[in-house]
N, C-alpha and C positions, 0 to 999 in steps of 0.2 A: 886784465880783468876778464877778457874774452877767453884767454887760455884756461883760467879757473872754471869758467862756465862750461867750457867743453869737457874739462875733466869731470865736472859734476854730472854732465850729460852721460858720459861713459859709465859713471857709477850708477846712475839711475837706470841704465839699460840692462843691468845684470839680472835683477830679480825684483819681485814685488815686495819682499821683506826689506830690501835695502833702500826703498824709496824714502821712508820716514827718516832714516839716518842721513841720507844725502840732503834732504830738505833742512834738517837740523844743522848740518855742517855749513850749509849755505847761509842760514840765518846767523850763525856764530861769526862767519866771515864778515858779514855786513856790520855786525856790532863791533867787531875788532877794528874795522876801518874808522868808524866814528870815534871809538875810544882812543884810537891812535891820534886822531886830530885833536881830541881834548887833551891828550897827554902832551902833545907839542905845545899847546897853549899854556899848560901848567908849567912846563919847563921855561917858557918865555917869561912868565910871571916871577919864577924863582931867580932868573938871571937879572931881573930888575931889582931884586932885593925884597920883594914883597911875597906874601903868602897867597896862594891861589884861592880864589873864592869859589869853592865847589858848589855851594848852595846857590850862588848867583848864576853860575854857569848852567846848573841843572834847570833852574827856572827859566833861564834864557832859552835853553834848548827846547822847552815845552811850548814856547810861544810859536804862533803860526808864522809861516814864512810869508814875508811881504816883498813884493818886487820893488826895486829901486826905480824911482820915477825918472832918474836921469839916464841910466844905462839899461834898465829892464832886467838886471840880474837878481836872482833870488838870494836870500840870505844863506850863507854856507851851512849853518846848522840845520835849518829847515829843509834845505835841499838834500842833505845827507839822510835825514829821517824819512823823507818821502821816497827817496831811492830805496831805502831799506824796506819800507812797507810794500812798495811796488814789487821789489824783488821777491819778497816773501810770498806775495800773492801769486806772482808768476810761477815761482818754483812749486808752490802748493798745487796750483792748477795743473802744472806740467806733470807733477808726480801722480796726481789723481788720474789724469787721462792716460798716462803711461801704464798705470796699474790696470786700468780697464782694458787697454789694448792687449797687455800681456795675458790677462785672464781670457779675453776673447780668442787670442791666438792659441792658448793652451786648450780651450774648449773646442776650437776648430780642429786642432790636431787630434783630440780625443774622438770627436765625431768622425773624422776621416778614418781613424784607426778602426772604429766600430764598423763603418761602412766597408772598409777593406776586409775585416774579419767576416762580415756577413757575405761579402762577395766571394771570399774564399770558400765559405761553407756552401754557398749556392753553387759555386763551380764544382766542388767536390760531389755535391748531390747530383748535379747534371752529369758528371763523369760516371758515377755509379749507374744512373739511369741509362746513359748511353751504352755502358757495358751490358746491362740487362737487355736493352733493345737489340744490341748486336748479337747476343746469344740467342735471343728469340728469333731474330732474322735468320741466323744460321740453321736453327732447327726447322724453321719454315722452308728454308731452301732445300734441306735434305728431304723434307716431306714432299715438296714439289718435285724434286728429282725422282723420288720413288714413284710418285703418281705419274710422272711423265713416262718412266720406264714401263709401268703397268699399262698405261694407255697405249704405248707402242706395241707391247705384246698383244693386247686386245685388238689393236688395229691389224696386226699381222694375222692373228687368228680369224678376224672378221674377213680379211682379204682371202684367206684360204677357203673359208666357208662360202664366200661369194663365188670363188672360182669353181668350187665343187657344185654349188647350186646352178651355176651357168652350164656346166657340163651335163648335169642331170636334166636341166631344162632343154638342152639340145637333144638329148636322148628321147625325152618325152615328146618333143616336137616331131622327131623322126617316127616314133611309134604312132603318133597321132596321124601322120601322113599315111603310114602303112594301113592303119585301121580305116581311114577314110577311103583308101584305094580298095581294100577288101569290101567295105560297105558298098562302094559303087559297083564292084563286080557282082555282089550278091543282088543288088537292085536290078542290074541288067539281067542276071539269071532269072530272077523272079518275074520280071516283065516278059522275058521270052517264054517262060513256062506258062504264064497267064495267057499269053496270046496263042499257045499251042505250037510254038516253034521250037526247034532244036537249039540248045545253047550254042552260041558261036565260040565260046571260050571253054577250056577244060574245067572240070569241077575243081573246087578248092581242095587243098591237101588234107583237110580233116575228114574227107569222104574216103573210107577204107576200100581199097580194091578187093575184088572177090578172092583173089589168091592169098590175101593176107588175113582173111577172116577165119581161117581154120584155127582151132585151138592150139595146134602144135606145128612148128615149122623149123626146118634146119636148112641152112645155105652156107656157101663158102664165100669168104672175102679174100680175094687173091690180089693183093697190092703190095708186093715186096718193096718197091721203090718208094712207096708212100711213107713207110716208117723207117726206111734205110736200115733194115735188120739184116739184109744180105742173105736171105734164104728163099727157096722156091716153094716151100710148103704153104698152103693157104691157111687162113684163120677160119676155124669152124664157128659158126654163129647158130645159136639155138634159141628159139622163142616158144613160149607156151603161156596160156592163161588158165590151164587146168591145174588145180592144186595137187591132185594125185600125180599127175605127170611131172610136176616139179620134184617131188620126192624121188621118182624113178630116174630123172636126169641127174640129180645130185648123187644118187647111189651108184650109177654107172660111170660117172666122171671121175677125174683125178682131183677134184676140188677138196675132197676130205683128206687128202694125203697130208700127214702131219709134217711139221717143220717146213711149211711152205708159205707163200704170200699170194694174196688175191687183191684185185682192185675193186672197190665198191662204189656204186653210184645209184642215186634214187631220183624219181620224178614224181610230182604230185600237182594237182590243180590247186588253185588258190583256196585257202581256208579248209582244205580237205586232207584226208589221210594220204599216206604214201601209197601210190597205185602201181609203181614199177620199180623193181630192184634189178640192177645190172651188176653182174659179177664177171670178172675177167681174170685169166691167168696168161701164161706165155703162149698157149696154143688155142684157147677157146674163149668165147664170150657167150654168156647166158643172160637172156632177157626173161625175167619172171614177172609176168603181168598179173599182179595180185589185185585185180579189180573187185573180185568178190569180197576179199578181206577189207578193202577200203569202204565199199558201199554197204556191206551187210555186217560189218563189225565182227568178222570171223577172225580167229587166230591164224597166224602164219603156219604153213606146213611144218611138221616136226623136224624134218631133216634140214630145212632152210633155217629154222631157228637155231638148231644145233650147230650148223655151219657158221652162223654169224657170232655165236657165243663161244666157239671153240678156241681155247687159249693156246693151242699149238699152231694156229694159223694167223699170220699177220694180215691185218686189214689196212689198206691204204687207198688213196684216190685223190682226185683233183680238189675235192672239197669234203674231205673225210670228216672234219669236225661237224659240219652241218648234217651230214648223213647220220652220224651216231646220235646226235641230239634229236633229230626228227624221228628216227625209228624208236628211240626211247620214249618220246612224247606220244607217238601214235600207238605203239604196242608196248605196254608197260613191262611185259615180261622179257623184252629184248634189251640186253645190254651188250653192245658190240665191243669185243676186246680180243686180243690186244690190238691197239691202233698205233700206226706210225705216220707222223706228218712229214711229208717229203721236204718241208721248208727247213728242217734241221740239217739237211745235206747241202743247202744252197749257200752261196756266198751272200753277204749283205748287199753287195753291189748289184746282184741280180734282182733282188726285190721279190715280192709275192704276186706280181701280176702274171696271169696265165700266159699272156703273149710273150713276155720276156723269158719265162721258164721254157716254153716251147721253142723259142728261138735259140736258147742256149743248148738244149738237148738235141733237137732235130735240125737246127739251122734253117727253120722255116717259120712263116707267119702262121698263127693259129687259124686264120681265115682260109689258108690254103689247105689245112688239114680238115677243118670242119667248116665247109663253105656256107652253111645255112644255120647260123646260131639262133635265128628267130624261131626255129622249130621248138626250142625249149619252152616257149610260152603257148604251145598248142595244147589240145585236149588229150589228156593221158588216161581218161576213164572211158574211152570208147570200147566197143566189143573187140576191136582189133586195131593194131597200129599201122600207120601208113609206112610206105617204104622209106620216106624221108625221116620219119621218127625213128625207125629201126636203125638206119644207117647213122643217124646222129648219135644215138645212144651207144652203138657198137664202137664207133670211132672214139667217142669221148672216154668210154671205159678202157679201151685198149691203149689210148694215149696216156691215160693216168697210170696204167701198169708199166708201160715202157719208160715213162719219166722216172718213176721210182727205181725201176730195175737198172737203168743206165746210171742214175746217181749212186745207187748202191755199188755197182761195179766199179765206177770211178773212185769212190771212196775206198773200196776194198783194195784196189791196186795201189793207191797211195799209202795205205797202212802196211801193205806187204813190202813196199820199197823201204819204208822206215825200219821194218824188222830186219831186212837184209843188210841194211847199212850198219845195224847195231852189232852184228857178229857175236851176239851173246846167245849161248845155247839155252840159258835159263830165262830168255825173254818171255814175259807173260803179257798177253794182249788183253786189255781190259776195256771197259766202257762200251761205246756203241758198236765198235768192231766185234768185240767178243759176243755181244748180243746178236749181231747179224750172223756171225759164224755158227752160233748155236742152232740156227734154223736150217743150215746147210742149203742155202739158196743157190740156185744156178742161174747165171746170166748169159 
């Protein structure tokens, strides 16, 4: 009987729809057991020769079961009926509970599947959000990298500006010391003059000596080793502040010779017009002190204007760009041309610093050639120039001429060597060399 119950349990565990069938089969099995017992009883009645009393048996089976007072055993028919009822109740209860459990399990599985689907969707959404965040972070990283590079460049630029300001500050400090020293000397001179005593120190350099107050002056500068030109002839220097005398000097000189080159330099006081024009060639230096033109707004002498605007004469100098701009601004009818900037003949390694250029051409320091550069800040609108002012301008103008002449000569030699190496009779020289040769310059 236990084996059959186990088999019915296995049937009940299959699905909820099979539970009612399993319960029905169990009930039929219990009825068959009772019918089997009744069948045995009927066979016993037949063997005795009588007919089975089915009506009596059925009535007897409906009677309640009474326990025997002697041994306590229930009546066999009542016991079988109670067993069947009890079994039906048990199996019905078991089928109902098993169905609920199965439904609960199925519902649990469905809920778990829904939660899994929701988790997958949430995970997918998080993955997409992470990809977006990653892309945004990559863009932010690139922007930060660009900002970092920009800040680095600005930092380098700021450092350079800071170094430049430091140098300018040092120069201003030195100038301030010089001005304080000059002020102290002037105070001493004033005190000595007030007390009626002779000054113990020489007068300042802006006081013009009597021999330089004349309107026209010529002198020789004989320093062959100074410029390393290897000749014994002196350099002739001419100074004048008379406008008519300027025309005479230019007319008698070789400055107006066509296809030549001159060095040009100018001086002026702060916020004023140009008051001195310096012109130099290979043999002479001319100082044209145009104070009347600067103070009284007079035009330049005609021959001087013609010389500056002559297109057959090359104009060059240490700071030729500033010269032509200043002259054009001060005297609107003056447009200096043609102009050649000597930086075109220099290597990039030399740079544009005057000291490095002078060292390359003369193998000397610029302070050895022009020992008093502070003279450039002196007064250039006096009635006459001091000896220091004149020597400063003469040397500056002649150095400017010799720098360009030597650079031209070196460039010309290099170009001629290239032509000789070519061995071509039809060689045509173009560009800068052809332009230089068209002026037939001598070095």
